[in-house]
C-alpha positions, 0 to 999 in steps of 0.5 A: 477476487483475491481471498482467503490469504491469496496474494499478488506480490513483487518482492526485491531481495537485491540491488534492482528495483522490484517490478510494478504491480498493475491490477485492472478489472471491472470489480475488485474484491480482497477479503479474508486476508487477501493481499496485494503487496510490494516489498524490498528486503535487501542490504542493497539499493533496490527499491519497491515497485509501484502498485496501481489498482484500477476497478472500473466499478467497485474496489471492496476490501474486507476482513483483514485484506490489505494493499501495502508497499514496504521497504525493509533494507538494512544497514542504512541502505538507500531504498525507495518505497513506491507509490500506491495508487487506487482508483474506482468508482467506489472504494470501500475498506471495512472490518480491519482492511488496510492500505499501508506504506512504510520505510522500515529498519535502517532504510534511508527512505520515505514512505510511499505516496498513497493516492485514493481516487473514488469518483462516487464514494470512499468509505473507511469503516470498522477498524479499516485504515489508510496510513503511512509510516517511516521507522527509518531515516525519512518521512512518512509519505503523503496520503491524497484523497478527496473527502475520505470518511474514516481515519487516515493516519500519517506517522514518522518514528525514525 
């Protein structure tokens, strides 16, 4: 359980890539602002480490909880936004929970690939979302999921 603003994070402020985040458990709950976050915020060429979440049974995200991968390097730096992969029997995003990837600022990068694999059920309800964006010189990454229920967005604004 990651709750009440608790977090797991890998952040890069230099020329090397941030490390990957790997979470494995029977059931995973993120609630009330709980987060898993990878980011790169440097004037360098370092990238963002991948996020890999595997729940043997259920992944439940509620009340503003999120999983995100961001690259915010400045000055036209080349930076990568690593993939987000989430696997579980059931994946449930509810009450403004979100999975998000973005290439920000003047980064020369594409948004990450987001892959959601639910063997039994995937639901995205009550303002929850899965999205990728590029506010940079690149494209928003693809979102892959079988038969999702709810909004899935992909935007490029760079």
